[in-house]
MDAnalysis code that builds the backbone (N, CA, C; Angstrom):
import MDAnalysis as mda
import numpy as np

u = mda.Universe.empty(495, n_residues=165, atom_resindex=np.repeat(np.arange(165), 3), trajectory=True)
u.add_TopologyAttr("name", ["N", "CA", "C"] * 165)
u.add_TopologyAttr("resid", np.arange(1, 166))
u.add_TopologyAttr("resname", ["MET", "THR", "ARG", "LEU", "ALA", "LEU", "ALA", "LEU", "ALA", "VAL", "ALA", "LEU", "SER", "LEU", "GLY", "LEU", "ALA", "ALA", "PRO", "ARG", "ALA", "HIS", "ALA", "GLU", "PRO", "TYR", "ALA", "ALA", "ASN", "SER", "VAL", "LEU", "PRO", "LYS", "ILE", "GLU", "LEU", "PRO", "ASP", "GLN", "HIS", "GLY", "ALA", "PRO", "ARG", "ALA", "ILE", "ASP", "ASP", "SER", "VAL", "ARG", "VAL", "VAL", "ILE", "TYR", "THR", "ARG", "ASP", "MET", "THR", "ALA", "GLY", "ASP", "MET", "VAL", "LYS", "ARG", "ALA", "ILE", "GLU", "LYS", "SER", "GLY", "ALA", "GLU", "PRO", "PHE", "SER", "SER", "ASN", "GLY", "ALA", "VAL", "TYR", "VAL", "VAL", "ASN", "LEU", "SER", "GLY", "MET", "PRO", "SER", "VAL", "ILE", "ARG", "GLY", "LEU", "PHE", "ALA", "MET", "PRO", "ALA", "MET", "ARG", "ARG", "ARG", "PRO", "TYR", "ALA", "VAL", "LEU", "VAL", "ASP", "ALA", "GLU", "GLY", "ALA", "LYS", "THR", "ALA", "ASP", "PHE", "PRO", "SER", "ALA", "GLU", "GLY", "ARG", "PRO", "THR", "VAL", "LEU", "VAL", "LEU", "ASP", "LYS", "LEU", "LYS", "VAL", "VAL", "SER", "ALA", "SER", "ASN", "PRO", "SER", "SER", "VAL", "ASP", "GLU", "LEU", "LEU", "ALA", "ALA", "ILE", "ALA", "PRO", "PRO", "ALA", "PRO", "ALA", "SER", "PRO"])
u.atoms.positions = np.array([
    [18.261, 153.829, 249.879],
    [18.465, 153.487, 248.488],
    [19.017, 154.679, 247.846],
    [18.458, 155.912, 248.178],
    [18.794, 157.179, 247.481],
    [20.231, 157.650, 247.737],
    [20.624, 157.255, 249.113],
    [21.987, 157.646, 249.454],
    [22.987, 156.820, 248.533],
    [22.542, 155.571, 248.481],
    [23.522, 154.685, 247.725],
    [23.596, 155.031, 246.273],
    [22.540, 155.462, 245.608],
    [22.478, 155.852, 244.262],
    [23.292, 157.147, 244.129],
    [23.153, 158.135, 245.076],
    [23.973, 159.257, 245.027],
    [25.421, 159.101, 245.203],
    [25.718, 158.142, 246.121],
    [27.215, 157.816, 246.390],
    [27.701, 157.194, 245.118],
    [26.916, 156.236, 244.406],
    [27.282, 155.592, 243.270],
    [27.656, 156.680, 242.166],
    [26.718, 157.622, 241.977],
    [26.793, 158.653, 240.887],
    [27.976, 159.562, 241.272],
    [28.254, 159.942, 242.433],
    [29.339, 160.770, 242.788],
    [30.626, 159.960, 242.497],
    [30.753, 158.702, 242.904],
    [31.892, 157.956, 242.669],
    [32.178, 157.558, 241.145],
    [31.094, 157.368, 240.428],
    [31.313, 157.234, 239.049],
    [31.890, 158.660, 238.286],
    [31.219, 159.726, 238.771],
    [31.553, 161.029, 238.076],
    [33.033, 161.374, 238.477],
    [33.440, 161.093, 239.748],
    [34.833, 161.261, 240.110],
    [35.801, 160.393, 239.346],
    [35.412, 159.124, 239.097],
    [36.268, 158.215, 238.260],
    [36.339, 158.718, 236.865],
    [35.446, 159.168, 236.394],
    [35.380, 159.823, 234.938],
    [36.129, 161.087, 234.795],
    [36.216, 161.904, 235.918],
    [36.927, 163.126, 235.861],
    [38.380, 163.026, 236.366],
    [38.706, 161.954, 236.822],
    [39.970, 161.778, 237.350],
    [41.063, 161.795, 236.140],
    [42.165, 162.227, 236.361],
    [43.176, 162.362, 235.202],
    [43.460, 160.778, 234.938],
    [43.853, 160.596, 233.598],
    [44.079, 159.376, 233.153],
    [45.638, 159.026, 233.300],
    [46.002, 157.934, 233.681],
    [47.434, 157.533, 233.754],
    [48.029, 157.478, 232.433],
    [49.250, 157.753, 232.337],
    [49.984, 157.750, 231.096],
    [49.933, 156.407, 230.600],
    [50.013, 156.274, 229.206],
    [50.126, 154.953, 228.494],
    [51.517, 154.362, 228.767],
    [51.637, 153.236, 228.165],
    [53.046, 152.644, 228.260],
    [53.884, 153.482, 227.360],
    [55.199, 153.458, 227.593],
    [56.152, 154.150, 226.765],
    [56.174, 153.654, 225.370],
    [56.288, 154.482, 224.433],
    [56.338, 154.111, 222.962],
    [57.392, 153.089, 222.738],
    [57.096, 152.128, 221.989],
    [58.019, 150.939, 221.746],
    [57.703, 150.543, 220.207],
    [58.478, 149.544, 219.822],
    [58.206, 149.112, 218.354],
    [56.657, 148.780, 218.193],
    [56.243, 149.232, 217.159],
    [54.876, 149.142, 216.659],
    [53.810, 150.081, 217.197],
    [54.357, 150.886, 218.238],
    [53.437, 151.938, 218.664],
    [53.374, 153.135, 217.551],
    [52.297, 153.760, 217.714],
    [52.048, 154.828, 216.737],
    [51.969, 156.153, 217.453],
    [52.920, 157.136, 217.111],
    [52.779, 158.360, 217.808],
    [51.669, 159.305, 217.220],
    [51.140, 160.056, 218.027],
    [50.134, 161.232, 217.411],
    [51.162, 162.190, 216.750],
    [50.461, 163.039, 216.009],
    [51.282, 164.348, 215.598],
    [51.534, 165.151, 216.763],
    [52.682, 165.491, 216.932],
    [53.012, 166.345, 218.145],
    [53.569, 167.644, 217.747],
    [53.057, 168.718, 218.285],
    [53.476, 170.077, 217.956],
    [54.168, 170.658, 219.094],
    [55.267, 171.123, 218.939],
    [56.219, 171.730, 219.986],
    [56.923, 173.010, 219.407],
    [57.089, 173.897, 220.239],
    [58.000, 175.074, 219.700],
    [59.423, 174.651, 219.707],
    [60.198, 175.292, 218.793],
    [61.665, 175.100, 218.826],
    [62.281, 176.093, 219.834],
    [63.593, 176.089, 219.970],
    [64.183, 176.957, 221.046],
    [63.995, 178.420, 220.730],
    [63.430, 178.785, 219.551],
    [63.226, 180.145, 219.208],
    [61.800, 180.516, 219.317],
    [60.863, 179.547, 219.716],
    [59.517, 179.701, 219.758],
    [58.828, 179.410, 218.499],
    [59.458, 179.124, 217.482],
    [58.806, 178.774, 216.141],
    [58.122, 177.304, 216.308],
    [56.799, 177.299, 215.803],
    [56.197, 175.913, 215.881],
    [56.901, 174.979, 215.049],
    [56.989, 173.647, 215.517],
    [57.560, 172.564, 214.852],
    [56.487, 171.295, 215.076],
    [56.867, 170.388, 214.177],
    [55.896, 169.192, 214.437],
    [56.632, 167.883, 214.190],
    [56.360, 166.874, 214.978],
    [56.701, 165.478, 214.744],
    [55.495, 164.939, 214.047],
    [55.739, 164.785, 212.644],
    [54.664, 164.366, 211.779],
    [55.185, 163.264, 210.889],
    [54.445, 162.812, 209.877],
    [54.744, 161.850, 208.959],
    [56.097, 161.990, 208.164],
    [56.555, 163.219, 208.172],
    [57.949, 163.643, 207.475],
    [59.114, 163.227, 208.413],
    [58.802, 162.939, 209.699],
    [59.979, 162.762, 210.591],
    [60.343, 161.163, 210.487],
    [61.657, 160.958, 210.394],
    [62.043, 159.514, 210.280],
    [62.723, 159.051, 211.671],
    [63.335, 160.047, 212.365],
    [63.967, 159.757, 213.640],
    [63.694, 160.854, 214.629],
    [63.421, 160.415, 215.801],
    [63.264, 161.455, 216.982],
    [64.384, 161.054, 217.959],
    [65.141, 162.049, 218.328],
    [66.187, 161.898, 219.292],
    [65.637, 162.639, 220.511],
    [65.473, 162.041, 221.667],
    [64.972, 162.761, 222.681],
    [65.704, 162.540, 224.029],
    [65.688, 163.619, 224.729],
    [66.437, 163.708, 226.077],
    [65.616, 164.393, 227.111],
    [65.881, 163.935, 228.236],
    [65.222, 164.528, 229.447],
    [66.192, 164.861, 230.570],
    [67.472, 164.675, 230.310],
    [68.434, 164.956, 231.303],
    [69.690, 165.545, 230.695],
    [70.490, 166.210, 231.495],
    [71.732, 166.984, 231.008],
    [72.810, 165.862, 230.344],
    [72.857, 164.867, 230.903],
    [74.039, 163.889, 230.526],
    [73.546, 163.339, 229.061],
    [72.357, 162.863, 228.886],
    [71.873, 162.588, 227.567],
    [71.899, 163.753, 226.583],
    [71.669, 164.943, 227.039],
    [71.737, 166.080, 226.143],
    [73.185, 166.352, 225.729],
    [74.067, 166.170, 226.715],
    [75.522, 166.410, 226.302],
    [76.086, 165.352, 225.250],
    [75.419, 164.125, 225.351],
    [75.765, 163.080, 224.366],
    [75.384, 163.567, 222.995],
    [74.194, 163.989, 222.836],
    [73.593, 164.609, 221.506],
    [74.485, 165.775, 221.105],
    [74.774, 166.669, 221.873],
    [75.658, 167.853, 221.609],
    [76.978, 167.416, 221.019],
    [77.653, 166.358, 221.744],
    [78.833, 165.844, 221.314],
    [78.758, 165.120, 219.988],
    [77.667, 164.422, 219.674],
    [77.395, 163.766, 218.385],
    [77.363, 164.840, 217.306],
    [76.629, 165.926, 217.569],
    [76.536, 167.059, 216.531],
    [77.872, 167.631, 216.365],
    [78.634, 167.896, 217.434],
    [79.945, 168.462, 217.242],
    [80.820, 167.625, 216.461],
    [80.702, 166.360, 216.551],
    [81.577, 165.335, 215.818],
    [81.219, 165.203, 214.300],
    [79.902, 165.183, 214.081],
    [79.404, 164.904, 212.715],
    [78.838, 166.155, 212.034],
    [78.585, 167.208, 212.768],
    [77.920, 168.363, 212.209],
    [76.399, 168.147, 212.316],
    [75.654, 169.104, 212.151],
    [74.171, 169.000, 212.059],
    [73.697, 168.218, 210.796],
    [74.356, 168.130, 209.751],
    [74.048, 167.500, 208.506],
    [73.319, 166.191, 208.695],
    [74.115, 165.285, 209.315],
    [73.415, 163.943, 209.528],
    [72.044, 163.857, 210.131],
    [71.813, 164.997, 211.086],
    [70.553, 165.036, 211.776],
    [69.516, 165.624, 210.865],
    [69.720, 166.652, 210.165],
    [68.782, 167.256, 209.193],
    [68.586, 166.433, 207.946],
    [69.606, 165.769, 207.410],
    [69.381, 165.163, 206.152],
    [68.649, 163.786, 206.398],
    [68.608, 163.224, 207.568],
    [68.017, 161.945, 207.765],
    [66.647, 162.092, 208.314],
    [66.060, 163.286, 208.294],
    [64.617, 163.376, 208.751],
    [64.514, 163.392, 210.243],
    [65.713, 163.718, 210.941],
    [65.739, 163.694, 212.411],
    [65.403, 164.893, 213.058],
    [64.725, 164.780, 214.175],
    [64.429, 166.024, 214.971],
    [64.857, 165.613, 216.455],
    [65.417, 166.692, 217.056],
    [65.944, 166.559, 218.517],
    [64.810, 167.245, 219.381],
    [64.446, 166.604, 220.382],
    [63.436, 166.959, 221.250],
    [63.947, 166.865, 222.678],
    [63.718, 167.995, 223.465],
    [64.081, 168.050, 224.838],
    [63.012, 168.201, 225.694],
    [62.962, 167.540, 226.944],
    [61.944, 167.638, 227.891],
    [62.718, 168.364, 229.068],
    [62.227, 169.702, 229.159],
    [62.698, 170.431, 230.327],
    [61.890, 170.614, 231.509],
    [60.923, 169.726, 231.594],
    [60.010, 169.811, 232.788],
    [60.681, 169.585, 234.112],
    [61.756, 168.795, 234.237],
    [62.454, 168.609, 235.570],
    [63.356, 169.791, 235.880],
    [63.513, 170.724, 235.058],
    [64.398, 171.857, 235.325],
    [63.631, 173.087, 236.015],
    [64.182, 173.572, 237.003],
    [63.467, 174.797, 237.602],
    [63.289, 175.911, 236.470],
    [62.193, 176.591, 236.610],
    [61.899, 177.582, 235.458],
    [62.930, 178.664, 235.404],
    [63.515, 179.038, 236.579],
    [64.453, 180.172, 236.576],
    [65.703, 179.705, 235.869],
    [66.213, 178.436, 236.174],
    [67.350, 177.915, 235.457],
    [67.099, 177.774, 233.865],
    [65.918, 177.292, 233.655],
    [65.481, 177.084, 232.181],
    [65.534, 178.543, 231.449],
    [64.774, 179.529, 232.099],
    [64.871, 180.935, 231.505],
    [66.216, 181.580, 231.474],
    [66.975, 181.416, 232.471],
    [68.274, 182.236, 232.527],
    [69.396, 181.536, 231.749],
    [69.350, 180.308, 231.802],
    [70.529, 179.461, 231.313],
    [70.225, 178.572, 230.116],
    [69.437, 177.637, 230.321],
    [69.166, 176.609, 229.301],
    [68.550, 177.157, 227.972],
    [67.617, 177.962, 228.042],
    [67.086, 178.437, 226.748],
    [68.017, 179.350, 226.019],
    [68.708, 180.347, 226.626],
    [69.658, 181.184, 225.936],
    [70.825, 180.311, 225.307],
    [71.268, 179.240, 225.985],
    [72.296, 178.235, 225.400],
    [71.654, 177.524, 224.196],
    [70.480, 177.198, 224.211],
    [69.881, 176.419, 223.145],
    [69.655, 177.314, 221.939],
    [69.401, 178.600, 222.222],
    [69.220, 179.417, 221.189],
    [70.404, 179.730, 220.275],
    [71.626, 179.491, 221.000],
    [72.886, 179.703, 220.274],
    [73.199, 178.545, 219.373],
    [72.424, 177.406, 219.478],
    [72.760, 176.227, 218.634],
    [72.308, 176.476, 217.263],
    [73.052, 175.923, 216.272],
    [72.777, 176.222, 214.871],
    [71.709, 175.331, 214.232],
    [71.142, 174.249, 215.145],
    [70.101, 173.360, 214.610],
    [68.907, 173.510, 215.577],
    [67.779, 172.983, 215.045],
    [66.476, 173.103, 215.847],
    [66.516, 172.133, 216.875],
    [66.006, 172.615, 217.989],
    [65.757, 171.764, 219.165],
    [64.236, 171.990, 219.578],
    [63.459, 170.940, 219.491],
    [62.028, 171.222, 219.951],
    [61.896, 171.021, 221.391],
    [61.209, 171.897, 222.104],
    [61.271, 171.972, 223.552],
    [59.754, 171.745, 224.114],
    [59.815, 170.719, 224.962],
    [58.676, 170.335, 225.804],
    [58.813, 170.863, 227.248],
    [58.523, 172.111, 227.410],
    [58.811, 172.667, 228.745],
    [58.015, 172.062, 229.806],
    [56.806, 171.624, 229.658],
    [55.994, 171.055, 230.626],
    [56.064, 169.591, 230.770],
    [56.584, 168.889, 229.773],
    [56.748, 167.488, 229.812],
    [55.526, 166.635, 229.378],
    [54.299, 167.203, 229.187],
    [53.022, 166.640, 228.894],
    [53.121, 165.904, 227.605],
    [53.686, 166.652, 226.465],
    [53.666, 166.026, 225.191],
    [54.523, 164.846, 224.943],
    [55.645, 164.726, 225.741],
    [56.568, 163.727, 225.627],
    [56.665, 162.734, 226.863],
    [55.490, 162.732, 227.633],
    [55.368, 161.933, 228.763],
    [55.447, 160.486, 228.398],
    [55.068, 160.084, 227.309],
    [55.060, 158.642, 226.945],
    [56.269, 158.148, 226.098],
    [57.263, 159.090, 226.008],
    [58.458, 158.892, 225.293],
    [59.369, 157.979, 226.312],
    [59.852, 156.937, 225.840],
    [60.749, 156.155, 226.690],
    [62.070, 156.886, 227.027],
    [62.699, 156.592, 228.154],
    [63.931, 157.214, 228.407],
    [64.791, 156.235, 229.368],
    [66.138, 156.561, 229.195],
    [66.978, 155.777, 230.186],
    [67.957, 156.904, 230.794],
    [68.122, 156.835, 232.016],
    [69.025, 157.849, 232.773],
    [70.303, 157.998, 232.049],
    [70.593, 159.230, 231.649],
    [72.004, 159.469, 231.067],
    [72.116, 159.104, 229.586],
    [71.073, 158.623, 228.955],
    [71.175, 158.277, 227.586],
    [70.116, 158.814, 226.655],
    [70.333, 159.248, 225.550],
    [69.212, 159.808, 224.706],
    [68.400, 158.436, 224.183],
    [67.056, 158.892, 223.839],
    [66.327, 157.942, 223.308],
    [66.165, 158.123, 221.799],
    [66.305, 157.115, 220.959],
    [66.214, 157.253, 219.587],
    [64.983, 156.427, 219.109],
    [64.016, 157.144, 218.542],
    [62.858, 156.496, 217.851],
    [62.907, 156.511, 216.376],
    [63.078, 155.383, 215.775],
    [63.045, 155.381, 214.357],
    [61.609, 155.187, 213.898],
    [61.163, 156.030, 213.000],
    [59.708, 156.104, 212.676],
    [59.492, 155.713, 211.250],
    [58.332, 155.279, 210.897],
    [57.778, 155.069, 209.521],
    [56.322, 155.650, 209.494],
    [56.235, 156.830, 209.060],
    [54.835, 157.528, 209.099],
    [54.374, 157.393, 210.570],
    [55.117, 157.911, 211.502],
    [54.770, 158.011, 212.794],
    [54.635, 156.610, 213.644],
    [54.820, 155.543, 212.789],
    [54.867, 154.235, 213.503],
    [56.240, 153.974, 213.978],
    [56.479, 153.493, 215.257],
    [57.714, 153.173, 215.771],
    [58.433, 151.882, 215.144],
    [59.494, 152.134, 214.534],
    [60.108, 150.908, 213.827],
    [61.050, 150.307, 214.888],
    [61.807, 151.134, 215.610],
    [62.675, 150.727, 216.711],
    [62.880, 151.784, 217.632],
    [63.210, 151.450, 218.977],
    [63.529, 152.299, 219.966],
    [64.861, 151.853, 220.593],
    [65.691, 152.840, 220.805],
    [66.944, 152.566, 221.448],
    [67.535, 153.682, 222.333],
    [68.437, 153.265, 223.227],
    [69.121, 154.267, 224.061],
    [70.550, 154.079, 224.001],
    [71.145, 154.726, 222.886],
    [72.603, 154.606, 222.649],
    [73.426, 154.942, 223.870],
    [74.535, 154.254, 224.160],
    [75.434, 154.535, 225.334],
    [76.744, 155.348, 224.844],
    [76.825, 155.618, 223.541],
    [78.089, 156.467, 223.146],
    [77.654, 157.270, 221.958],
    [78.557, 158.193, 221.700],
    [78.260, 159.111, 220.543],
    [78.201, 158.282, 219.296],
    [79.070, 157.393, 219.095],
    [79.163, 156.528, 217.840],
    [77.798, 155.713, 217.691],
    [77.448, 155.216, 218.790],
    [76.146, 154.356, 218.743],
    [74.930, 155.350, 218.433],
    [74.953, 156.554, 218.879],
    [73.911, 157.514, 218.653],
    [73.864, 157.843, 217.014],
    [75.106, 158.001, 216.592],
    [75.272, 158.400, 215.084],
    [74.831, 157.213, 214.275],
    [75.185, 156.064, 214.594],
    [74.818, 154.900, 213.901],
    [73.141, 154.724, 213.956],
    [72.601, 154.950, 215.037],
    [71.213, 154.750, 215.262],
    [70.359, 155.761, 214.387],
    [70.894, 156.908, 214.106],
    [70.233, 157.853, 213.320],
    [70.485, 157.792, 211.636],
    [71.511, 156.987, 211.529],
    [71.919, 156.908, 210.118],
    [70.824, 156.305, 209.254],
    [70.713, 156.834, 208.004],
    [69.689, 156.221, 207.046],
    [69.873, 154.806, 206.886],
    [68.733, 153.994, 206.682],
    [68.900, 152.599, 206.404],
    [69.611, 152.356, 205.116],
    [70.460, 151.222, 205.164],
    [71.167, 150.874, 203.955],
    [70.347, 150.615, 202.820],
    [70.628, 150.932, 201.565],
    [69.858, 150.663, 200.486],
    [69.572, 149.236, 200.255],
    [68.472, 148.810, 199.919],
    [68.155, 147.436, 199.731],
    [68.981, 146.954, 198.447],
    [69.517, 145.592, 198.647],
    [70.182, 145.118, 197.594],
    [69.339, 144.617, 196.484],
    [69.769, 144.608, 195.178],
    [68.872, 144.235, 194.120],
    [68.605, 142.797, 194.075],
])
C-alpha cells in the first residue's frame, strides 16, 4: 500500500510540475494579457489597452508583406491607428538574428516589437507566409485575419468607419 501511495504521489507531483500545453490561438472574443516586449532597439514596449491592432509575423514572407505595406503607405497608418508590429524570431538561428535580422530592423523608422524566444507570442495565430492582424478593443480580440496582399493588410489595419448618425 505504501508503494502505491508513493507512486501516486510521485505521479501527481510530476503532473503538476509538467509544462502546460499552450492554449488555443487567440481568436474573436479572446482576451490577451498585457504583453511586454522590447522593440528592435531594446526599449520596453507593451501590448496593452491602448493598442487597437496587432500585426504579427513569424516568417520572412509575412514580414516582407508588412514591410511592403509600410513602404506603400508610410508608417503613418500604422502609428495613427494604434497599431503595433510584433515579430517572433524564435525560429531564426541566433547568429543570423544577431548579425543580420536585428541590425536590419534597427534601420527601420518604425517600432518593431521583438519576441526572440517566441514564448510571449506562442498563442498568436499564424498562417504560413501571411501576417496575422488582431483587431482589439481593450485587449479583447474583435477579429483575427491573415491578409494575403498588401492592400488587404492595409484595409485590415484601417480605423473603423465612423458610425452613421
